[in-house]
Residue frames as a rotation matrix with the C-alpha (Angstrom) as fourth column:
UNK 1
-0.544 -0.444 0.712 90.01
-0.751 -0.120 -0.649 121.82
0.374 -0.888 -0.269 86.48
UNK 2
-0.774 0.212 -0.596 89.14
0.345 0.931 -0.118 118.72
0.530 -0.298 -0.794 88.55
UNK 3
-0.207 0.823 0.529 85.59
-0.443 -0.561 0.699 119.11
0.872 -0.090 0.480 89.88
UNK 4
0.247 0.304 -0.920 85.74
0.532 0.751 0.391 116.69
0.810 -0.586 0.024 92.81
UNK 5
0.967 0.194 0.166 86.17
-0.044 -0.516 0.855 117.58
0.252 -0.834 -0.491 96.46
UNK 6
0.554 -0.831 -0.050 89.76
0.505 0.288 0.814 116.35
-0.662 -0.476 0.579 96.69
UNK 7
0.915 -0.286 -0.286 92.44
-0.401 -0.732 -0.551 118.65
-0.052 0.618 -0.784 95.33
UNK 8
0.105 -0.943 0.317 95.56
-0.627 0.184 0.757 116.66
-0.772 -0.278 -0.572 96.22
UNK 9
0.337 0.047 -0.940 96.72
-0.928 0.182 -0.323 115.30
0.157 0.982 0.105 92.87
UNK 10
-0.724 -0.655 -0.217 98.61
-0.600 0.753 -0.271 112.35
0.341 -0.067 -0.938 94.37
UNK 11
-0.653 0.563 0.507 95.53
-0.207 0.511 -0.834 111.16
-0.728 -0.650 -0.217 96.27
UNK 12
0.361 0.814 -0.456 93.25
-0.687 -0.098 -0.720 111.64
-0.630 0.573 0.524 93.26
UNK 13
-0.005 -0.452 -0.892 95.70
-0.918 0.355 -0.175 109.70
0.396 0.818 -0.417 91.08
UNK 14
-0.915 -0.350 0.199 96.05
-0.403 0.806 -0.435 106.87
-0.008 -0.478 -0.878 93.62
UNK 15
-0.291 0.892 0.347 92.27
-0.277 0.268 -0.923 106.53
-0.916 -0.365 0.169 93.93
UNK 16
0.401 0.488 -0.775 91.77
-0.851 -0.115 -0.512 106.56
-0.339 0.865 0.370 90.16
UNK 17
-0.313 -0.624 -0.716 94.17
-0.802 0.577 -0.153 103.61
0.509 0.526 -0.682 89.80
UNK 18
-0.755 0.003 0.655 92.44
-0.516 0.613 -0.598 101.48
-0.404 -0.790 -0.461 92.45
UNK 19
-0.381 0.647 -0.660 90.30
-0.451 0.493 0.744 98.49
0.807 0.581 0.104 91.61
UNK 20
0.676 0.730 0.098 88.13
-0.492 0.349 0.797 96.18
0.548 -0.588 0.595 93.69
UNK 21
0.898 -0.221 -0.380 89.93
0.428 0.633 0.645 94.98
0.098 -0.742 0.663 96.86
UNK 22
-0.089 -0.926 0.366 92.88
0.524 -0.356 -0.774 97.36
0.847 0.123 0.517 96.39
UNK 23
0.566 0.242 -0.788 93.87
0.824 -0.158 0.544 99.14
0.007 -0.957 -0.289 99.59
UNK 24
-0.050 -0.543 0.838 95.04
0.149 -0.834 -0.531 102.57
0.988 0.098 0.122 100.69
UNK 25
0.074 0.014 -0.997 96.03
0.977 0.200 0.075 103.56
0.201 -0.980 0.001 104.23
UNK 26
0.435 0.006 0.900 95.76
-0.134 -0.988 0.071 106.74
0.890 -0.152 -0.429 106.25
UNK 27
0.184 -0.473 -0.862 98.25
0.842 0.528 -0.110 107.02
0.507 -0.705 0.495 109.06
UNK 28
0.942 -0.001 -0.334 99.25
0.225 -0.736 0.638 109.22
-0.247 -0.677 -0.694 111.93
UNK 29
0.717 -0.688 -0.116 102.57
-0.677 -0.646 -0.352 111.07
0.167 0.331 -0.929 111.83
UNK 30
-0.055 -0.811 0.582 104.44
-0.884 0.311 0.349 108.09
-0.465 -0.495 -0.734 113.29
UNK 31
0.748 0.382 0.543 103.18
-0.147 0.893 -0.425 105.22
-0.648 0.238 0.724 111.14
UNK 32
-0.398 -0.917 0.011 106.13
-0.227 0.110 0.968 103.63
-0.889 0.382 -0.252 109.32
UNK 33
0.694 0.581 -0.425 105.64
-0.518 -0.007 -0.856 103.60
-0.500 0.814 0.296 105.57
UNK 34
0.388 -0.563 0.730 107.30
0.501 0.794 0.345 100.84
-0.773 0.231 0.590 103.55
UNK 35
-0.411 -0.683 -0.604 109.86
-0.175 -0.591 0.788 102.08
-0.895 0.430 0.123 101.01
UNK 36
-0.932 -0.006 0.363 108.15
0.327 0.421 0.846 100.25
-0.158 0.907 -0.391 98.14
UNK 37
0.011 1.000 0.028 104.74
0.993 -0.007 -0.119 101.88
-0.118 0.029 -0.993 98.80
UNK 38
-0.213 -0.021 0.977 103.78
0.473 -0.877 0.084 105.34
0.855 0.480 0.197 97.55
UNK 39
-0.415 0.030 -0.909 104.04
0.854 -0.331 -0.401 107.90
-0.313 -0.943 0.112 100.37
UNK 40
0.022 0.464 0.885 101.58
0.496 -0.774 0.393 110.78
0.868 0.430 -0.248 100.19
UNK 41
-0.497 -0.382 -0.779 102.81
0.866 -0.159 -0.474 113.10
0.057 -0.910 0.410 102.89
UNK 42
0.255 0.683 0.685 100.22
0.463 -0.708 0.533 115.65
0.849 0.181 -0.497 104.01
UNK 43
0.432 -0.089 -0.897 101.79
0.895 -0.077 0.439 116.27
-0.108 -0.993 0.047 107.44
UNK 44
0.457 -0.213 0.864 102.39
0.236 -0.907 -0.348 119.97
0.857 0.363 -0.365 107.89
UNK 45
-0.527 -0.546 0.651 102.90
-0.558 -0.356 -0.750 120.33
0.641 -0.758 -0.117 111.61
UNK 46
-0.992 0.123 -0.042 101.77
0.109 0.612 -0.783 118.75
-0.070 -0.781 -0.621 114.89
UNK 47
-0.417 0.909 0.006 98.10
0.360 0.171 -0.917 117.83
-0.835 -0.380 -0.399 114.39
UNK 48
0.351 0.534 -0.769 97.69
-0.483 -0.600 -0.637 119.37
-0.802 0.595 0.048 110.93
UNK 49
-0.161 0.986 0.044 95.92
-0.762 -0.152 0.630 117.90
0.628 0.068 0.776 109.09
UNK 50
-0.204 0.175 0.963 94.14
-0.830 0.491 -0.265 115.61
-0.519 -0.853 0.045 111.50
UNK 51
-0.946 -0.071 0.317 93.54
0.035 0.948 0.317 111.96
-0.322 0.311 -0.894 110.79
UNK 52
-0.197 0.967 0.160 89.79
0.602 0.248 -0.759 112.52
-0.774 -0.054 -0.631 110.78
UNK 53
0.204 0.233 -0.951 89.95
-0.495 -0.813 -0.305 115.43
-0.844 0.533 -0.050 108.32
UNK 54
-0.621 -0.520 -0.586 91.76
-0.768 0.254 0.588 113.21
-0.157 0.815 -0.557 105.84
UNK 55
-0.897 0.318 0.309 89.58
0.294 0.948 -0.122 110.15
-0.332 -0.018 -0.943 106.50
UNK 56
0.015 0.969 -0.245 86.34
0.284 -0.239 -0.928 112.13
-0.959 -0.056 -0.279 106.14
UNK 57
0.105 -0.031 -0.994 87.50
-0.767 -0.639 -0.061 113.75
-0.634 0.768 -0.091 102.89
UNK 58
-0.803 -0.509 -0.311 88.81
-0.591 0.608 0.530 110.53
-0.080 0.609 -0.789 101.38
UNK 59
-0.755 0.528 0.390 85.74
0.331 0.819 -0.468 108.53
-0.566 -0.224 -0.793 102.33
UNK 60
0.210 0.831 -0.515 83.54
-0.199 -0.479 -0.855 110.86
-0.957 0.282 0.065 100.26
UNK 61
0.164 -0.270 -0.949 85.57
-0.960 -0.267 -0.090 110.01
-0.229 0.925 -0.302 97.16
UNK 62
-0.739 -0.562 -0.372 86.05
-0.612 0.791 0.020 106.27
0.283 0.242 -0.928 97.60
UNK 63
0.503 0.812 -0.296 83.78
-0.612 0.576 0.543 103.23
0.611 -0.092 0.786 97.63
UNK 64
-0.541 -0.713 0.446 84.82
-0.803 0.280 -0.527 101.39
0.251 -0.643 -0.724 100.80
UNK 65
0.341 0.667 -0.662 83.90
-0.380 0.742 0.553 97.77
0.860 0.063 0.506 101.47
UNK 66
0.679 -0.180 -0.711 86.24
0.641 0.618 0.456 97.02
0.358 -0.765 0.535 104.37
UNK 67
0.484 -0.601 0.637 88.41
-0.594 -0.760 -0.265 98.82
0.643 -0.250 -0.724 106.90
UNK 68
0.350 -0.482 -0.803 91.25
0.661 0.734 -0.153 97.46
0.663 -0.477 0.576 108.98
UNK 69
0.562 -0.122 0.818 92.01
-0.536 -0.807 0.248 99.01
0.630 -0.578 -0.519 112.36
UNK 70
-0.604 -0.740 -0.296 94.50
-0.105 0.442 -0.891 98.21
0.790 -0.507 -0.344 115.09
UNK 71
0.243 0.732 -0.637 92.67
0.595 0.406 0.694 96.63
0.766 -0.547 -0.337 118.01
UNK 72
-0.469 -0.536 -0.701 94.74
0.883 -0.277 -0.379 98.86
0.009 -0.797 0.604 120.31
UNK 73
-0.790 0.190 0.583 92.79
0.026 -0.939 0.342 101.91
0.613 0.286 0.737 119.12
UNK 74
0.194 0.950 -0.244 89.76
0.338 0.169 0.926 100.76
0.921 -0.262 -0.288 121.13
UNK 75
0.618 0.017 -0.786 91.45
0.785 0.045 0.618 101.18
0.046 -0.999 0.015 124.53
UNK 76
-0.257 -0.897 -0.358 94.35
0.880 -0.371 0.298 103.50
-0.400 -0.239 0.885 123.70
UNK 77
-0.982 -0.023 -0.188 92.48
-0.051 -0.923 0.381 106.10
-0.182 0.384 0.905 121.61
UNK 78
-0.435 0.884 0.171 88.74
0.772 0.464 -0.435 105.73
-0.464 -0.058 -0.884 122.21
UNK 79
0.036 0.432 -0.901 88.06
-0.126 -0.892 -0.433 109.27
-0.991 0.129 0.022 120.93
UNK 80
-0.551 -0.306 -0.776 89.44
-0.789 -0.111 0.604 108.49
-0.271 0.946 -0.180 117.46
UNK 81
-0.968 0.200 0.150 87.84
0.225 0.959 0.171 105.03
-0.109 0.200 -0.974 117.52
UNK 82
-0.179 0.966 -0.186 84.40
0.576 -0.050 -0.816 106.51
-0.798 -0.254 -0.547 118.19
UNK 83
0.032 0.138 -0.990 84.87
-0.546 -0.827 -0.133 109.13
-0.837 0.545 0.049 115.46
UNK 84
-0.865 -0.366 -0.343 85.87
-0.490 0.472 0.733 106.40
-0.107 0.802 -0.587 113.00
UNK 85
-0.749 0.633 0.196 82.77
0.589 0.772 -0.241 104.37
-0.303 -0.065 -0.951 113.86
UNK 86
0.073 0.774 -0.629 80.58
0.183 -0.631 -0.754 107.45
-0.980 -0.060 -0.187 113.45
UNK 87
-0.243 -0.239 -0.940 82.12
-0.808 -0.486 0.332 108.15
-0.537 0.841 -0.075 110.03
UNK 88
-0.993 -0.118 0.016 81.69
-0.094 0.860 0.501 104.51
-0.073 0.496 -0.865 109.00
UNK 89
-0.324 0.945 0.040 77.99
0.605 0.239 -0.759 104.80
-0.727 -0.222 -0.650 109.83
UNK 90
0.210 0.338 -0.918 77.75
-0.400 -0.826 -0.396 107.83
-0.892 0.450 -0.038 107.50
UNK 91
-0.664 -0.535 -0.522 79.62
-0.701 0.203 0.684 105.93
-0.260 0.820 -0.510 104.80
UNK 92
-0.847 0.392 0.359 77.25
0.383 0.918 -0.098 102.98
-0.368 0.055 -0.928 105.09
UNK 93
0.107 0.949 -0.295 74.26
0.386 -0.314 -0.868 105.32
-0.916 -0.021 -0.400 104.64
UNK 94
0.168 -0.064 -0.984 75.73
-0.666 -0.743 -0.065 107.22
-0.727 0.666 -0.167 101.69
UNK 95
-0.761 -0.519 -0.389 76.96
-0.640 0.506 0.578 104.06
-0.104 0.689 -0.717 99.90
UNK 96
0.344 0.938 0.052 73.83
-0.939 0.344 -0.001 102.11
-0.018 -0.049 0.999 100.78
UNK 97
0.554 -0.225 -0.802 76.07
-0.015 0.960 -0.280 99.15
0.833 0.167 0.528 101.57
UNK 98
0.988 -0.147 -0.055 77.79
0.073 0.121 0.990 97.81
-0.139 -0.982 0.130 104.64
UNK 99
0.303 -0.952 0.038 81.43
-0.635 -0.231 -0.737 98.30
0.711 0.200 -0.675 105.53
UNK 100
0.733 -0.132 -0.668 83.21
0.430 0.851 0.303 95.37
0.528 -0.509 0.680 107.16
UNK 101
0.525 -0.586 0.618 85.37
-0.778 -0.624 0.069 96.31
0.345 -0.517 -0.784 110.15
UNK 102
0.671 -0.428 -0.606 88.37
0.407 0.895 -0.182 94.10
0.620 -0.124 0.775 110.91
UNK 103
0.758 -0.465 0.458 90.54
-0.653 -0.541 0.531 94.54
0.001 -0.701 -0.713 113.99
UNK 104
0.629 -0.674 -0.388 94.11
0.437 0.719 -0.540 93.26
0.643 0.169 0.747 113.95
UNK 105
0.420 -0.573 -0.704 97.15
0.751 -0.215 0.624 93.93
-0.509 -0.791 0.340 116.11
UNK 106
0.748 -0.202 -0.632 99.03
-0.319 -0.945 -0.075 97.14
-0.582 0.257 -0.771 115.41
UNK 107
-0.352 -0.926 0.136 101.94
-0.368 0.270 0.890 95.06
-0.861 0.263 -0.436 114.15
UNK 108
-0.289 0.336 0.896 99.63
0.738 0.674 -0.015 93.30
-0.610 0.657 -0.443 111.67
UNK 109
0.789 0.592 -0.163 98.23
0.389 -0.688 -0.613 96.63
-0.475 0.421 -0.773 110.50
UNK 110
0.298 -0.769 -0.565 101.77
-0.599 -0.612 0.516 97.89
-0.743 0.185 -0.643 109.85
UNK 111
-0.623 -0.501 0.600 102.48
0.085 0.720 0.689 94.73
-0.777 0.480 -0.406 107.83
UNK 112
0.205 0.810 0.550 99.26
0.774 0.209 -0.597 95.27
-0.599 0.548 -0.584 105.85
UNK 113
0.606 0.001 -0.795 100.57
-0.249 -0.949 -0.191 98.63
-0.755 0.314 -0.576 104.62
UNK 114
-0.537 -0.840 0.083 103.06
-0.240 0.246 0.939 96.67
-0.809 0.484 -0.333 102.49
UNK 115
-0.549 0.425 0.720 100.07
0.762 0.608 0.222 95.64
-0.343 0.671 -0.657 100.34
UNK 116
0.383 0.722 -0.577 98.60
0.426 -0.692 -0.583 99.15
-0.820 -0.022 -0.573 100.00
UNK 117
0.464 -0.146 0.874 98.75
0.838 -0.247 -0.486 101.17
0.287 0.958 0.008 96.79
UNK 118
-0.201 -0.505 0.839 99.63
0.057 -0.861 -0.505 104.23
0.978 -0.054 0.202 98.91
UNK 119
0.013 0.182 -0.983 99.91
0.997 0.068 0.026 105.39
0.071 -0.981 -0.180 102.51
UNK 120
0.266 0.171 0.949 98.75
0.218 -0.969 0.114 108.90
0.939 0.177 -0.295 103.36
UNK 121
-0.428 -0.500 -0.753 100.66
0.868 0.005 -0.496 110.47
0.252 -0.866 0.431 106.25
UNK 122
0.579 0.654 0.486 98.77
0.389 -0.746 0.541 113.03
0.716 -0.124 -0.687 108.32
UNK 123
-0.342 -0.662 0.667 99.91
-0.316 -0.588 -0.745 115.34
0.885 -0.465 -0.008 111.09
UNK 124
0.708 0.703 0.066 97.92
-0.338 0.256 0.906 113.35
0.620 -0.664 0.419 113.66
UNK 125
-0.448 -0.892 0.066 99.89
-0.418 0.144 -0.897 112.84
0.790 -0.429 -0.438 116.86
UNK 126
0.139 0.488 0.862 97.61
-0.961 0.277 -0.003 110.54
-0.240 -0.827 0.508 118.84
UNK 127
-0.689 -0.574 0.442 98.20
-0.500 0.818 0.283 106.79
-0.524 -0.026 -0.851 119.20
UNK 128
-0.681 0.298 0.669 96.84
0.424 0.905 0.029 104.21
-0.597 0.303 -0.743 116.76
UNK 129
0.273 0.735 -0.621 95.14
-0.257 -0.566 -0.783 106.76
-0.927 0.374 0.034 114.48
UNK 130
-0.755 -0.527 -0.390 95.66
-0.569 0.229 0.790 104.54
-0.328 0.818 -0.472 111.43
UNK 131
0.281 0.868 0.410 93.30
-0.301 0.485 -0.821 102.81
-0.911 0.107 0.397 109.03
UNK 132
-0.918 -0.386 0.088 93.51
-0.056 0.347 0.936 100.64
-0.392 0.855 -0.340 105.94
UNK 133
0.047 0.949 -0.311 90.66
-0.598 -0.223 -0.770 101.17
-0.800 0.222 0.557 103.49
UNK 134
-0.724 -0.218 0.655 89.73
0.295 0.760 0.579 98.45
-0.624 0.613 -0.486 101.03
UNK 135
-0.712 0.386 -0.587 88.08
-0.665 -0.638 0.388 99.50
-0.224 0.667 0.711 97.80
UNK 136
-0.177 0.753 0.634 84.67
0.226 0.658 -0.718 98.20
-0.958 0.016 -0.287 96.89
UNK 137
-0.850 0.001 0.527 82.84
0.526 -0.070 0.848 98.49
0.038 0.998 0.059 93.59
UNK 138
-0.782 0.544 -0.306 80.16
-0.394 -0.810 -0.434 100.99
-0.484 -0.218 0.848 92.65
UNK 139
-0.219 0.734 -0.642 77.98
-0.865 0.159 0.476 98.48
0.452 0.660 0.600 90.81
Protein backbone atom coordinates (compact mmCIF):
# COMPACT_ATOMS: atom_id res chain seq x y z
CA UNK A 1 0.00 0.00 0.00
CA UNK A 2 1.18 3.54 -0.83
CA UNK A 3 2.71 5.08 2.30
CA UNK A 4 2.40 8.77 1.41
CA UNK A 5 -0.22 11.19 2.67
CA UNK A 6 -2.11 11.37 -0.63
CA UNK A 7 -4.46 8.50 -1.41
CA UNK A 8 -5.97 9.72 -4.68
CA UNK A 9 -4.33 7.51 -7.29
CA UNK A 10 -4.80 9.99 -10.14
CA UNK A 11 -3.04 12.77 -8.22
CA UNK A 12 -0.23 10.47 -7.09
CA UNK A 13 0.25 9.28 -10.68
CA UNK A 14 0.23 12.83 -12.08
CA UNK A 15 2.81 13.98 -9.53
CA UNK A 16 5.05 10.98 -10.17
CA UNK A 17 5.18 11.84 -13.88
CA UNK A 18 6.13 15.49 -13.33
CA UNK A 19 9.60 16.83 -13.97
CA UNK A 20 11.24 20.19 -13.37
CA UNK A 21 9.05 23.10 -14.57
CA UNK A 22 6.02 20.87 -15.25
CA UNK A 23 2.78 22.33 -13.95
CA UNK A 24 -0.40 21.15 -12.26
CA UNK A 25 -3.40 23.32 -11.37
CA UNK A 26 -5.93 23.29 -8.57
CA UNK A 27 -9.20 24.98 -9.40
CA UNK A 28 -12.50 25.93 -7.91
CA UNK A 29 -15.68 24.22 -9.10
CA UNK A 30 -16.11 26.69 -11.97
CA UNK A 31 -12.64 26.73 -13.52
CA UNK A 32 -12.87 25.55 -17.14
CA UNK A 33 -10.61 22.59 -17.82
CA UNK A 34 -9.23 22.13 -21.34
CA UNK A 35 -10.33 18.90 -23.03
CA UNK A 36 -6.75 17.86 -23.78
CA UNK A 37 -5.64 18.16 -20.12
CA UNK A 38 -6.19 15.44 -17.52
CA UNK A 39 -9.16 16.30 -15.29
CA UNK A 40 -8.93 15.05 -11.71
CA UNK A 41 -12.37 15.76 -10.36
CA UNK A 42 -12.55 15.78 -6.56
CA UNK A 43 -15.68 17.96 -6.35
CA UNK A 44 -18.29 16.19 -4.26
CA UNK A 45 -20.72 18.94 -3.39
CA UNK A 46 -20.78 22.70 -2.73
CA UNK A 47 -17.55 23.48 -0.84
CA UNK A 48 -16.33 19.89 -0.48
CA UNK A 49 -13.42 19.52 -0.67
CA UNK A 50 -12.22 23.06 -0.24
CA UNK A 51 -9.52 24.59 -2.38
CA UNK A 52 -7.27 24.98 0.65
CA UNK A 53 -7.67 21.35 1.76
CA UNK A 54 -6.46 20.19 -1.63
CA UNK A 55 -3.69 22.80 -1.89
CA UNK A 56 -2.36 22.03 1.60
CA UNK A 57 -2.36 18.28 0.96
CA UNK A 58 -0.76 18.55 -2.48
CA UNK A 59 1.90 21.00 -1.33
CA UNK A 60 3.20 18.44 1.19
CA UNK A 61 3.86 15.98 -1.64
CA UNK A 62 5.29 18.29 -4.29
CA UNK A 63 8.43 20.40 -4.64
CA UNK A 64 7.10 23.80 -5.72
CA UNK A 65 9.30 26.48 -7.23
CA UNK A 66 6.64 28.82 -8.61
CA UNK A 67 2.93 29.51 -8.31
CA UNK A 68 0.67 31.42 -10.65
CA UNK A 69 -2.39 33.20 -9.28
CA UNK A 70 -5.04 35.39 -10.84
CA UNK A 71 -4.44 38.99 -9.78
CA UNK A 72 -8.21 39.26 -9.18
CA UNK A 73 -7.90 37.00 -6.13
CA UNK A 74 -6.26 39.84 -4.19
CA UNK A 75 -9.35 42.08 -4.21
CA UNK A 76 -12.13 39.60 -4.98
CA UNK A 77 -11.19 36.82 -2.53
CA UNK A 78 -8.77 38.21 0.06
CA UNK A 79 -9.53 35.37 2.50
CA UNK A 80 -8.28 32.70 0.08
CA UNK A 81 -5.39 34.93 -1.01
CA UNK A 82 -4.19 35.31 2.57
CA UNK A 83 -4.51 31.57 3.20
CA UNK A 84 -2.49 30.85 0.06
CA UNK A 85 0.26 33.24 1.18
CA UNK A 86 0.31 31.64 4.63
CA UNK A 87 0.63 28.17 3.07
CA UNK A 88 3.38 29.39 0.74
CA UNK A 89 5.31 30.61 3.78
CA UNK A 90 5.05 27.10 5.29
CA UNK A 91 6.17 25.57 1.99
CA UNK A 92 9.19 27.86 1.85
CA UNK A 93 10.20 26.78 5.37
CA UNK A 94 9.70 23.06 4.77
CA UNK A 95 11.46 23.08 1.37
CA UNK A 96 14.16 25.45 2.56
CA UNK A 97 13.82 27.28 -0.74
CA UNK A 98 11.81 30.20 -2.01
CA UNK A 99 8.62 29.98 -4.04
CA UNK A 100 8.15 32.58 -6.77
CA UNK A 101 4.66 34.10 -6.90
CA UNK A 102 3.43 35.36 -10.27
CA UNK A 103 0.15 37.24 -10.70
CA UNK A 104 -1.57 37.23 -14.08
CA UNK A 105 -5.08 38.06 -15.22
CA UNK A 106 -7.70 35.40 -14.66
CA UNK A 107 -7.93 34.95 -18.43
CA UNK A 108 -4.16 34.32 -18.59
CA UNK A 109 -4.40 31.80 -15.75
CA UNK A 110 -7.13 29.92 -17.63
CA UNK A 111 -4.89 29.86 -20.72
CA UNK A 112 -2.00 28.55 -18.61
CA UNK A 113 -4.05 25.47 -17.69
CA UNK A 114 -3.60 24.32 -21.31
CA UNK A 115 0.06 23.69 -20.43
CA UNK A 116 -0.64 21.78 -17.19
CA UNK A 117 -0.18 18.03 -16.86
CA UNK A 118 -3.48 17.93 -14.92
CA UNK A 119 -6.12 20.19 -13.40
CA UNK A 120 -7.63 19.19 -10.07
CA UNK A 121 -11.24 20.35 -9.64
CA UNK A 122 -12.37 21.00 -6.07
CA UNK A 123 -15.78 21.80 -4.64
CA UNK A 124 -14.68 25.35 -3.83
CA UNK A 125 -17.37 27.88 -4.70
CA UNK A 126 -15.61 31.18 -4.03
CA UNK A 127 -14.20 33.40 -6.79
CA UNK A 128 -10.66 33.06 -8.15
CA UNK A 129 -9.71 30.13 -5.90
CA UNK A 130 -7.33 28.75 -8.53
CA UNK A 131 -3.60 28.16 -8.62
CA UNK A 132 -1.01 26.78 -11.01
CA UNK A 133 1.88 25.02 -9.30
CA UNK A 134 5.22 24.67 -11.06
CA UNK A 135 7.42 21.76 -10.07
CA UNK A 136 10.88 22.35 -8.74
CA UNK A 137 13.64 19.84 -8.14
CA UNK A 138 14.60 18.22 -4.85
CA UNK A 139 18.35 18.49 -5.42
